[in-house]
N, C-alpha and C positions, 0 to 999 in steps of 0.2 A: 834758268836751268830747269828742264822738265823733270817730272817725277821719274825716279829710278824704277826698274821693274819690280824690285822688292817693295818699294813704297806703294806702287800701284796695286800690287797683290794684297798688301796689308789693308789699304783703304777699301778695296773691293770686298775683302773678308769682313771688315767692320760694317759696311753697308748691308751685307747679307745678314749679319747678326741683328741689326736694327730692323730689317724687313721681316724677320721671322720672330721677333719678340712678342710674347704673350703676357697677359696679366697673371698674377699669382693664382687667381681663381678663374678658370675659364680657358678656352682655347682660341678666342678671337685674336686676330692680329692687330697690335696697336698701331701699326704703320699704314693701315688701309686708307685712312683719310689723307695721308701725306705722300702717297706714291706719285700722284699726278697733280698738275696745277689746277686750281679752281676754275670751273667753267666761266669764261668771261661773259657769255650771254646770260647766264643765270645769276651771276653775282658781279655786275659791273662796278658796284661801289667798293668791292674788295680791292680792285686795282687802283682806286683813287686813294685808299687809305694806306695800303702796303706799298712802300717805294720799290722794294726788290723782291718780287715773288720768287720762291724756290720750291722744288719738289725733289723727292729722293731719286726718282727715275732720271730727272734732269742732271743731277749731280753724278749719277752712275754713268750716264752717257758722256758727260764731259771727261770723266776719268778714263773711259775707254778710248776716247779720241785725243788724249794727251793735251787737253786744253789748259790744265793747271801748271803753273810754273814751279810751285812748291806745295808741300803738304798743307801748310797753313791756309792757303786759299780754298782747298777742298773742305777743310774744317769749318771755315767761315760760312761757306754755302750750306753745309749740312746743318750748322747751328741756326742759320737764318730760317730754315724750314720750320723749326720749332719755335724760335722767337716770334716769327710772324703769326703762327697759330695762337700763341699765348697772348699776343697783343690784340688780335682781332676778335677772339672769343672771350666770353665772360669768364672771369676767374671762378674756378670750381666746376665749370662745365666739363662734360666728358672729353671733348676734344682738347681743351686746355690741359686737363690732367694727363691725358696721353702724351701730349707734346712735352710736358715737363718731365715725365718719366723717361721718354726717349732722349731728351737732352741730357739728363743725368747719366743715362746709359752710354751716350756718346762720349762724355768726359771720362767715364770709368774705363771704357774700352780703349780710348785713345792713350790713356796713361799706361795701359798694359803693353803698348807697342813702342818701345824706345826708338825704333827705327824711324818713326814719324816725328820725333822731337817732342818737346814739351807742349802742353796744351796752350795754344796761342792766347786765349782769354776766356774768362768765365762770365764776363758781363756782355751785354748786347754789342754786336759790331757797329761801327759808325754808320753804315747804310741801313740799319734796322729801323723799323717804325718807332721803337722806343726812343732812339736817339734823334730821329728826324722831327718827331712831334713834341719831344721834350717831356719832362716829368709831370707836367700838369695838363689838364684837358685843353686841347687847342680849340680854335674857332674855325671849324671846317665849313665846307659848302653846305647849303640847306639839304641837299639830297643825302648827306652822310652825317648830319648833325647828331642823329640818334645812334650812330654806329661806331664812333671813335671815342675811346677812353684809354687813358694811359694806364698801363699795368702798375706803374709805380704809384700812381694816385690811388688805385684800388687797394693796393697793399698797405698804403699808409693809413687808410681809413677802415681797413677790415676789422681791426681789433674792436673799435667802438661801434661800428655800423653793421656788424654781422647780423643782428636780428632784423635789420631793415634792408637787407640786400634786395628783396623783391621790389622795393620802392625806388631803387637806383636805376639808372638807364643802362640796360644791358646791351651787349654787342651781339649782332646776329651770328649764327653758327653756319658757316658755309659748308657745302658738300662738295667734295672732290669728285670730278668726273671720272667714272670708271666704266669699263665695259659691262659690268653687271648691274648698273643702275637701272636701266630700262627694264631688264628682266625682273628685278625685284618689284618694280611697280605693278607687274601683272601677277606675280606668284603669290602675293599676299592675299589674293581674293579668295582662295580656296582654303577652307579650314577655319578654325576658330582663332582665338587669341593665342599668341605664342607662349610657350612655357619658359618663364624667365629663369628657371633653375637649370635648364639644359646648357651644356657647354657650348660656347660660341655665341651666347646671348650678347646683345649690344651693351649690357650693363653688368657690372660686377656686383657682388653682394654688398660691398661698401656703398655703392651708389644707390642700390635699392633701399637701403636702410634710411637714406636721407630724403626719401620722397615725402611730399606733403601736398595738400590741395593747393596751397598758395604757390608752391614751386611749379606745379603743373600748369596753373593759369599763367604764370610768368613765362614758361616755355612757349605756350601757345601765343601769347602776345608778342614774344620775341620773334617768332617766325612770321607772324602776320605783319609786323612792322617792316619786314624785308620784302613783302609781296606788293606788287603794283596795285594801285586802286583802279576802280572801274573807269574806263575812258569816257563813258557817257553814251548818249543815244546816237544812233546812226542817221543816215539820210533817207531811209525808205520807210514807207508805211504811214505817212502822216495824213491828216485829214485833207479833204478836198478844199479848194479855195472857196471862201464865202465872203460876204460883205462885213464891214466893220460893225454894223448893227447886229448881225448874227453873233459875232464874237462877244459883244456885250450881253446879249440875251443868254448866252451859255454861262457866262460868269455869274449873272444874277440868278440863274436857275440853280447853280451850285450853292450860292450863298443863301438863298431864301428857301431852299428845300427843307421840309419839315417831316419828321417822323410822325405819321398820323396816329401811331399807337400811344405815344407819350407826349406828343406836342412839342418836342424840342427840335432845335436846329442842329444837325450834325456839323454844320460849317463852323460852329464855335470851336471845335477841335482844331480847325485850320487857322482860325483868327488869332489864337493865343501863341502860335509858333513865332519866335522872333525872326526879324528879317535877316539878321546876320547868320552865317553858316553855323550849324549846330553839331557837325560831325566832320572830322578830317577825311572820312572815307567817302564823302559825296563826290559826284562827278563834276561839281562846280563849286565855287566858293563866293560867288557874287551875291549880294543881298537879294532876297526874293520873299514875297509874301502874297497872300490873297488880296490884300489892299493894294499892293503895287500893281498886280495884274489888272485889277478892276480899274485903277486910275489910267493905266496905259490903254485899256480897251475904250474907256470913255473919251480919251484924248485922240484916239485913232492913230496912235504912234506905232502900231505893229505894221511891219512891212508886208506881211502876208499871214495866211492862216497857219503856215508851218511854224513861224516864229512864235505865234500865240500858243500853238499846240505844244511846242517844246517847253515854254515857260510853265504851262500847267502841269506837264508830266514831271518836270523837275521839282515843282512844288509838292506833288504827291510823293516823289522819291524822298524828299526832305522830311515830310510828315511821317512816312513809314519808318524812317530811322530815328525820328524824334520820340515816338511812343513805343512802349513795351508791347510786343505782340500778344494777342489774345486778350487785350484790355478793351474797355468800351471806347475810349478815344481812337484807338487803333482801328476798331471796327467801323467807326464813323468815317475815317479816312478812306478805307477800302470801299465802303458803300458809295461815297461821293465819287471815287475814281471810276467805279463801275457805272454810275449814272452819267458821268462825263463822257465815258467811252460810248455809251449808248446814244447820247446826244450828238456826238460827232460821227456816228456811223451813217451808213447810206440809208438806213430806215430808222430814224429816231422815234422814240415813243411819243404818244400824244400827251399834251400838257401845255402849260402848267395848269393845275398841280400834277406832279409826276408820282404815280403810285405803282407798286408792284408787290405781289405776294412772294416773289422769289428774290427780293432785294436786287432786282434788275439783272440777275444771272439768267443765262439761257436755259440751263437744266432746272428741273422742277424740284429736285431734292438732292441733298448732299450726302456725304459719307455717314453711315449709320441709319439713314432713312430711305435711301434709294433702293429700288428693286430692279432686276433685269427686265428688259423690254418684253421678252417673250413669256414672262410670268403673268402678264395681264394684257388687256387690250389697249392700255394707255400708251401714248407716245412720249417722246422726250423733248418736245418743243418748249418754248418759253411760256410762262403764264403771267399775265398782267393783272390778274384779279382772281377772285374766287376764294375758295377755302384753303385749308392747310395743304402742305406739301408732303406730309408724312406718308411713306409707302409709295411714292410716285415711281413709275417704271422709267428709268432713264439709262441704265447701264447694260452692257453685254459682257459675255465671257470671252470674247475674241474680237479682233480688229475687223470692222465691217469694210467690205470692198465694193459694195453695190453703189452705183450712181455716184462715183467720184473718181477723180484722176489724181494719182499720187505724185507729189513733187518733193524735191530734196530740201527746200527751204521756203518759209513764208516770212514776210516782214510785217511788223505792226508797230507803229509809233516809235520808230527808231530801234526796235528789237528784231534781231534775226533769229528765228526759231528753227532749229534743225532736229533731225531724228536723235533721240536719246537725251535731249535737253530736259532739265528739270524746271518746273514752273509752279508758281502760285496761281491758282485759278479761283475765280469768284465762287464763294460758297453760298447757295441760296438760303441755307438754314441759319448760318451764323457768319456774318461778314468778318468778324474779328478772328476767325479761324479759317483762312483760305485753304482750299483743297491743295494738298501736296500731291503732285503727279509727275510722271515721266512721259515724254512724247514718244509714242510708238509709230505714228504716221503723220505726215503733213499732206494735206490734200486740198483739192479745189472741187467744190460740189458740182455735180452734173444734174441734180434734180431740177425740175422745171420751176419750182417755187424759190429755189436758192441758187440758181445756176450762176456759176462764176465766182461764188463767195468762198474764200479760203477758210480752212479750219484745221484743227489738230485732233487726233485721237490720243487720249491720255489714260494711262493706267493709274488708278487712284491708290494712294497710301493713306492709311488711317492713323489718326493721332490716338494716344492712350485714352482720352476722354470720349472717343468714338467707338470704343470696344467695350465688351463685357469681360470682366476679369475678376479674380479673387481679391478680397480686400488686402491680402498680405503681399500682393505682387508689387514690385518696385520697377521703375522705368528709368532708363538712361535719360539724361537731359537732352531735349530735342529729338527724342526717339519717335520713329514712325514705323508702320508695319505694312508690308507688301500685301495686296489683296488681288483677287481675280476679277475686279471690276474695271471695265473699260468704258469710257464715255467720250462722245464727240462734243467738242466745244468750238464755237466760233472764236475768232481772234479777239472779239470784244470782251471775252471772259478772262483773258490773260491779264494778270496783275503785274507780275515781274518774273524774272528768271532767278532761280535759286540753285542749290546743289544738295545732293544727298550721297552719303558714303556708307559702304558696308563697314561693319565694326572693325574688321581686320585692318582696313585702311585708315579708319578714323583715329585709331589709337597710335598710328605711325606718322601721320602728317595731315596736311590740308591740300585740297585740289589746287593744281596750278592754273594760272590764267590761260585761256579765257573761261575755263569751266567754272571758276569761282573767284571772287574778289573779297577782300576783307570788308566787313560791314554788311555783306549780303547774307540772307538766311542760309543756314547750313544745318541739315538734319543727318541723323544716323539711323541705320536700319540693321536689325539683327535677326528678325523673324518674320514669318508670314502670319497673317491673321485670317482664319476661316470663320467668317461671320455666320455661316450656316450651323456650325457646331460650337462656335465660341472657343476655338482652340488656337493656341500660339505654337507654331512649328518653327524651330530654329533653322535658318538658311545655312546649308552646307556648301553650296556652290553659287556664288553671286552671279556667275555668267548666265545661270538659268533665269535670272530675274530681269535682265536687260534685253533690249531688242536684239534679235539674232544678227542684224547687220554689224553690230559693234562688239560682239562677244569676243572675237579673236583679235581685236584691234589694239595695238600697243599704245595708240594715241588717245584712247578713251579714258579721260579723267586721270592723268598721271598726278602724282602727289609730290609735294615738297616735304621732306622728312623732318620730323623733330629730332633732337639730339638723343632722345630716349623715348620709350613708350609713355603715352599720356592717356590715362583712363578717364572717361567722362563720369560725372557725378551720378549717383542713383537717387531718385526721388520717389516718395510714396505715391499712391494712387491719387489722381486729381480729385476724385470724389471724396476720399477721406479728408483731404485738405479742405475742400469746400464745406463739408459737413462740420468739421471742427471749427472753422472760422464762423460759420453761421451759428453754431452752438454757443461759442464765446460771445458773439454779438448779442444773442438773445439774453444771455446771462447778464451782460452789462446793462442792457435796456431795463431788465427787471431789478437792477440794483443789487444782484446777488454776488457780484464779483466773479470769482472762479467757481464754477459749478462742480459738484462732486462727480464721481465716476458714473457715467451713463446718464446723468440727469440732463434732460432737455434734448438728448440726441435722437431719440425716436421721432420727435416732431421735426427735427432738422432733416433727418433722412426721408421722412414722409413728404417733406416739402421740396425734395430734390428736383422734381419735375418743374418747379417754378423757377429755380435759379440754378439749373444744372449746368455744369461746364461743357456738356456735350450730350449727344444722343445715347451714349453707352450707359454703363452702370456697374454696380457691384454684383457679381454672380459667378457661379461655377460654369463649367462647360456643359453643353446640352447633352444629356444622355437620351438619345433618341431611340424609342422602341423599334424593334425590327418591323419593317413594313410601313412605318408612319410616312405619310406623304409630306415632302418638303418642297417648297417652291424654290425657284432659282436663286433667290436672295437669302435662302437659309431659314426662312420663317416657317415653322411647322404649321400645317393646316390641321384644324381640329378633326378628329375622327369621330363621326357621329354614332358609330356602332360599338365602340370599345374604348376602354380606358387608354390613356396615352402612355402610361409607363407602369411597370409592375413594381410593387413595393419591395424595397430591399430588405432581405432577411437580416435579423440581428446578428447571426453568425457571420454573414458576409461583411456587415459593417465593422464588426470587431476585427476580422481578418484584414480589412483595408486599413484600419487605424494602426494595427500592429505593424503592417508593412511600411506605412508612412513613418512611424516612429523609428523603425530599424534603419530606413534610408537617412532620416535626419541625424541619427546617431553616427552613421558612417560618414556623412558629410562633415559633422562637427569634429570627428576624430582625424580627419585628413589634414596633414600639416600644410600651411600656406606660407608663401614668402611675405615680407612686409608690404610689398606693393599689392599683392592679392588681398591681404588683410584690409588694406585701406580701400580697395575697390569693392570687396564683398563684406564690408563691415556691417554688423547687424543694425537694423533700423530701430532707434530708440525714439518712440513717438513722444510728442509733447502731451500734456494732460488733455488738451482738447482733441488732438489726433487719436490718443488712446481711447477716449470715449467714443469717437466716431468709428474706430476699428471694432470695438466691442459691440456697438449697436449694429454695425453692418454684418458682423458674424451672426448675431441673434436674428437679424432679418433673414439672412440666407438660410439658417437652420429652420426658421418657421416656414419659409417657402418650400423647403425640401419635405417637411412634415406634411404640409398641405398637399403637395404633389403626390406623396405616398398614400394619403388618405383618399385622394380622388382616384387613385389607380386601383383601389381596393380589390374589385373582383376580376380585374384583367390579368390574372396570373398565367393564363394559357398563352402559348407562344403563337406569334403571327407567322404563318407559313406561306405568305404570298411571295411572289417572285421578287418584289422590291425588298422584302425583308431578307431573303437569301442573298441578294446582291450586296447588301451592306452599304457603307458610305461610298459614294461615287464622287469623283473629281468634277464631273459635269452633270447637270440635271438629266435624268433618264427620259427617254421618249417612250411613253406608255401607249400601247394600242390594245384595245379591248378585244378579246376573242369572241366570236359569235356564239350565241347560245347553242346552236346545233353542234358545235364542237365541244363546249364545256360540259354538256349533259352526259357525255360519255366518260367523264372523269369525276373524281371525288371533289366536292366543293365544301367550303366552310358553311356550316349551318347558320352562322351568325351574320356573315356579310354576303354570302352567296358567291364569293370569289373563288377562283380555281386554286386549289392547294398545289403548290409547286415545291418539290424537294430537290435540293442541290446534290444530295448523296443518299445512299441507302441508309436505312435506320440503323443506329448503333446500339439501341437498347433492347434488341431481340436477338436470340441465338441464331447462329448461322445455319442455313439450310443443310441437312445431312446429304452425303453423297448418294449415288444411285445404289439400290439394293436389289438382288435377284433371288428368286425362289430356289428351293432345293431341287425342284424338278428341272429347272433350267440349267442349274450348275451340273446336275447329273448328265444332262444331254450333252453339254460341252465336254465333259470328261470322256464319255463314250465316243464322241466324235474324234477326239484327239487320239484315243487308243486305237481306233480303227485305222486312222491314217498312219500311225506308227507301225502297226502290224503289216499293213499293205506295203510300206516301204521296206520292211525287213524281208518279206517273202519275195520281193521283186516281181510282183504280178504285173506291174504296169511298165516293165522294161521291154521295149521292142525298138525296132528301127524306124518306126513312124515318127515323122517330125512333130506332128500334132501331139503325140503322146509325150515326147520329150519336153515340149513346151509346157504341157500340163504338169509334168513332174517338177520342172523348175519352178513353176508357179506355186505348186503345193509346198515345196521346200521353203520358198520365201515366206509363205503364210503360216508355216508351222510354228507353233508356240511351245514354250517350255512347259513341262508338267507342273501342276499345281503343288502346293506344299503338302496337301493331304495325299495326293498320289505318290509323292516321294516318300512319305512316311509309310504308306502301305507297302510300297516296293521294298523298303528296307526291312519291314517286319517280316515279309515273306522270305527274304534272304536269310534272316536269322533263324526262322523256323526250319528252313531246309537244312541249314548247317547243324542244328541240334538233332534233327531226325537222322541225319547221316552219322 
């Protein structure tokens, strides 16, 4: 017997109540995740775990089409929506909590409608996952072994295992497909982090209070376990066919290569890696090592150069995941990979032995040391010997279009590189810190010397250790900074493909495949870095930082969402950490144990250049005097005729200190949510870090005092055109005026340069208006009187057209009497009245 019209109306009313339900605090809809079925393409394992998937819209459509024979069948399907979510998602997660709330609401609302009958059941229905899989954890297929756990088992162990929940195997959190999903992927790019206190936030106040660092890491791991791993290398871009003897020569060159500076073999970092797989995120799981590759090359068992090339690239992939980034063994691996890619290129270096002042990279200097090409006469080609690379001109401020043909894609050793891809590129200054960059163009060279060779134009991103920043600044984990430096790299410079997210996306989820895969490097960017002024500027619109071709594309790096916002950790300056570690090491070597405050740190900071984590350092932004010449890379050229900066007056210093204290007090008085308190928690340094921070501040203060003393007599303002122009986004093009022109204008007596003013002077009184003599004013008065008398007597009235025209003209030009004339006329009238 189908549902009666009254029962149908009651069920539809109940579904409406469930669909519009909101939490006690906030205005978000609890039913958002349950309205439609989970996307099968995004979550195929969901349909392997859940026997009977259901959604609210599906039940509503079945009620409208009279598919239910009785009310209990509709109740069973509605309850399945929430039982499925409670089984599939981890207990205590946002979706599981919402499902339990709606299930309780379903029971309460059903009991309020006697027309529907009694509640059929309070336990899971027979076709639910709880009944099918049983009360204990089943033995599922390998693809879902980490994704199925009985709700009953979790509840049974929750009392004693609550503190160790993060160690248990969680279940992934699916996202229901909705029409707004794709729009949300793009809307989060503009603006900063969301305000968690606003109504409609994805979390309630209760969920915010439960946040912790361990919980955030577990949410990230939970999402990454559901994402596919990298499929591996493709079929294009491999080395050309060579003989078996050449393959063995390449292996021995990698194995026997020595660092001439210290006399060690970097290949030792490859030899200690075990043969078995070291990470579940590798593209392969077969045993592989340098010794195995050497044995196969000696035996001639490789079918061709491509098979050998694939094995070596897999070995480097394994080594990059085995070592921690920015460590010495990690740098050894990347150095050997760049040497291998040079040996397998069309123009290998001469050797053995193989030496290079740029660690075999094509560019001559990396982030922090490179300068733009047009700032000096140097080029950006490779350097196989010679002196240091500091200050080499290798970058530009825009994409070069000369002598090249642009293409959509280039392939290199199984990697397909396209526009807007993120890459690790070989760093000539420090192999352990590869250059982070985004591809802005793929091209094939048309130059005569490199005709037909492909390459990429990459926009560089700086790491914290490649910037100058205050000692108190803290950085997000894996944070990088957008710059205006572009560099051309051959394909041999490419280390691997990576990913970088804007902060607003990074706290919401992770990039979907193929943009990123678990285990691959992932960075976060929140600001631009101006290396000319040493300034950090927060990015307001991420679209302005990516190539123009992908700015409006909905397919550019969509994200898989977390179940709630996850903020990255904040870390102190890498120079503070390095100085603190060095100070503690020195104290231990001297047998002093823990040194006192500030002891030994000046020497540690003075030795920063010897063991610095990067080319940057501790320092404030550059206060460039007006008119000072700055090259394209931001390095100030010395002015031979005047001081570089004017000393700051004590009153100005006191005013700046008072302003900073006022801002700090206002920030401290601003209330924050628990999540924001965890994210912006004050940094409490260790004893060693505190000593490093104090010493760095003393060093900065001393540098400022020295700069002020050096600027002593240069208190007069620079009035050149560059000084009036101020800070420019691109380097100015300066052309000197000829002497025959400048001799007609005022010039500086010190530099001989033309003085140029952008506006009239403001420190002199304004020029007075025009003044007339009494004789001239008397003449004007007599002229007006004569015209008025002639008009009154009608002397000029006649029939002649010329006279009429003159009369009309005179009337148009007639002016009103002056104030003095009006006063005199009034005085005469008063005198006449009195005399009468």
